[in-house]
C-alpha positions in Angstrom: 10.4 -37.2 -23.8 10.4 -38.6 -20.4 12.7 -36.0 -19.3 10.6 -33.3 -20.4 7.6 -34.7 -18.6 9.8 -35.2 -15.4 10.9 -31.6 -15.6 7.4 -30.3 -16.3 6.1 -32.2 -13.2 8.9 -30.7 -11.0 8.4 -27.2 -12.1 4.7 -27.7 -11.5 5.1 -29.0 -8.0 7.5 -26.1 -7.2 5.1 -23.5 -8.2 2.4 -25.2 -6.2 4.6 -25.1 -3.2 5.8 -21.4 -3.7 2.2 -20.4 -4.2 0.8 -22.1 -0.9 3.9 -20.5 0.9 3.4 -17.0 -0.4 -0.4 -16.9 0.0 -0.8 -18.1 3.8 -3.2 -15.0 4.4 -5.5 -13.6 1.7 -7.2 -10.6 2.5 -8.5 -8.0 -0.1 -9.6 -4.4 0.2 -11.3 -1.9 -2.1 -10.0 1.5 -1.5 -11.9 4.4 -3.0 -10.6 8.0 -3.1 -12.9 10.9 -2.3 -14.1 12.5 -5.4 -13.4 16.0 -3.8 -11.3 16.9 -0.8 -10.8 20.7 -1.3 -7.3 21.9 -0.4 -6.5 18.9 1.6 -4.7 15.9 0.6 -6.5 12.7 -0.8 -9.1 11.1 1.5 -10.1 7.4 1.1 -12.7 4.9 2.3 -11.6 1.5 2.7 -14.0 -1.4 2.2 -14.0 -5.2 2.2 -13.5 -7.1 -1.0 -17.2 -6.6 -1.8 -17.0 -2.9 -1.8 -20.1 -2.7 0.6 -18.7 -2.9 4.1 -16.7 0.1 5.4 -13.5 -1.1 7.2 -11.5 1.9 7.7 -11.2 5.5 6.8 -8.3 7.9 5.9 -8.6 11.4 6.3 -6.3 14.5 5.7 -5.6 17.6 7.7 -5.3 21.0 6.2 -1.5 21.9 6.1 1.6 22.6 3.6 2.4 18.7 3.8 0.6 15.5 3.2 -1.0 14.6 6.7 -3.1 11.6 7.0 -5.0 9.8 9.9 -6.5 6.2 9.4 -9.5 5.3 11.5 -11.3 2.0 12.1 -14.9 1.8 10.8 -17.1 4.9 10.3 -16.0 6.4 13.8 -13.3 9.0 13.9 -12.6 8.5 17.6 -9.6 6.2 17.7 -6.7 7.1 15.4 -5.0 3.6 14.2 -2.1 5.2 12.3 -0.8 8.4 10.9 1.3 9.4 7.9 3.0 12.9 8.0 5.2 14.1 5.0 7.9 16.2 5.2 8.5 19.5 3.0 10.6 18.4 0.0 11.5 19.8 -3.5 10.8 16.6 -5.4 11.2 13.2 -3.9 8.3 12.1 -1.3 9.3 11.6 2.4 7.1 10.9 5.3 7.1 9.4 8.9 4.4 7.0 9.7 3.2 5.9 13.3 1.0 2.8 13.5 -0.6 1.4 16.8 0.5 -2.1 17.3 -2.5 -4.2 18.2 -0.4 -6.8 20.2 1.4 -4.3 22.4 -0.9 -1.4 22.3 2.2 0.7 21.6 3.0 3.2 18.9 5.6 2.1 16.5 7.3 4.7 14.2 8.7 4.2 10.5 9.3 6.0 7.3 8.3 6.1 3.8 10.9 7.5 1.3 10.5 7.9 -2.6 13.6 6.7 -4.5 14.5 8.3 -7.8 13.7 6.1 -10.9 13.6 7.5 -14.4 10.7 5.1 -15.3 8.3 3.4 -12.9 8.0 4.2 -9.1 9.7 3.1 -6.0 9.3 3.8 -2.3 11.1 2.3 0.5 9.3 1.6 3.9 11.3 1.1 7.0 9.1 -0.3 10.0 9.7 -2.6 12.9 13.3 -3.2 11.7 12.1 -4.4 8.4 12.9 -2.8 5.0 10.0 -3.0 2.4 10.0 -1.9 -1.1 6.7 -0.5 -2.7 7.5 -0.6 -6.3 5.7 -0.4 -9.7 6.9 -0.9 -13.1 6.6 1.7 -15.8 3.2 1.8 -17.6 1.8 -0.5 -15.0 -1.1 -0.2 -12.8 0.1 -2.8 -10.2 2.4 -2.1 -7.2 3.9 -4.7 -5.0 5.2 -4.5 -1.3 8.1 -6.7 -1.0 10.3 -7.7 2.0 13.8 -6.7 1.3 15.2 -9.5 3.6 13.9 -12.3 1.5 12.3 -10.8 -1.4 8.8 -12.1 -0.8 5.8 -10.2 -1.7 3.7 -9.1 1.5 1.0 -7.2 -0.4 0.0 -5.8 -3.9 -2.4 -3.5 -5.2 -3.7 -2.4 -8.6 -5.2 0.8 -9.6 -8.4 0.2 -11.5 -8.5 1.4 -15.3 -11.7 3.4 -14.4 -9.5 5.7 -12.3 -8.3 7.2 -15.6 -11.8 8.6 -16.1 -13.1 9.1 -12.6 -12.0 8.9 -9.0 -9.1 6.7 -8.1 -9.9 3.1 -7.0 -7.4 0.6 -5.8 -7.8 -3.2 -5.0 -5.4 -4.1 -2.3 -4.4 -7.7 -1.5 -2.7 -8.8 1.6 -0.8 -12.1 1.5 1.1 -11.9 4.7 0.4 -11.2 8.3 4.1 -10.0 9.0 3.1 -6.2 8.9 -0.2 -4.6 10.0 -2.3 -3.6 7.2 -2.2 -0.2 8.1 1.3 0.1 6.4 -0.2 -0.9 2.9 -3.1 1.7 3.4 -0.7 4.5 4.2 1.5 3.2 1.3 -1.6 3.5 -1.1 -2.1 7.1 0.3 1.5 8.1 -0.3 1.7 6.7 -3.8 -1.5 8.4 -4.8 -0.4 11.8 -3.4 2.9 11.4 -5.3 1.2 10.9 -8.4 -1.2 13.7 -8.0 1.6 16.0 -7.3 3.3 15.0 -10.5 0.3 15.5 -12.6 -0.4 18.9 -11.1 3.2 19.7 -12.0 
C-alpha cells in the first residue's frame, strides 16, 4: 500500500513539473473564417480569447494557388507574414515569409503536407527548426510539435459548430519559441487543404 501511495505521489509531482515546464506562455486566439470569400482562398479574422477584440487579419489574393497575407489589427497597411502555395497535384506545399519582430528582417520557411492514410500531418521548417502539425483521424484537435524535443508549442481545435456553419478554430500558444504567425498560417494551410479535399 505504501509503495502505491509513493508511486502516485511521484507521478503527480512529475505531471505538475511537466505541465509547468510546458505551459510557460498561454495565449489563446479565436480564428473565424469568413463565410464567403468568392473565388479566393479562405480569409480569416483572428480575435483574442473573448472573440471580441480583433488582433489580426488573414486575407487571400486571387490566383491559381493559395496566397495568404497576415496583417495586424484591422489595418491592411503592413504585412506581417505571407504564405504562398505551390502548384501540386495532391499534397499541399507552400513557402512562408514572416517579419521577425526582434531583427525586423524577413525570414523564410516552408509548409509541406505529408502523406497519411488516416489523419493529417504537415511539416513546417522555419528558423532552423522542424515542427510537425498533426491531427489524428476523426479528431478536431491539431498540435504543433517541435521535432527536436517533442514538446508541443501550440495546438488548435476546430469547433463542432464548424460542421454546420463557417469554420472556427480555438488556438492555444504555449511557447514563445516561434512567432504566432507560424500557427496562424498553419491553420490557414490546414483549412485550405481540407476544403480542397471536400471539393474533390
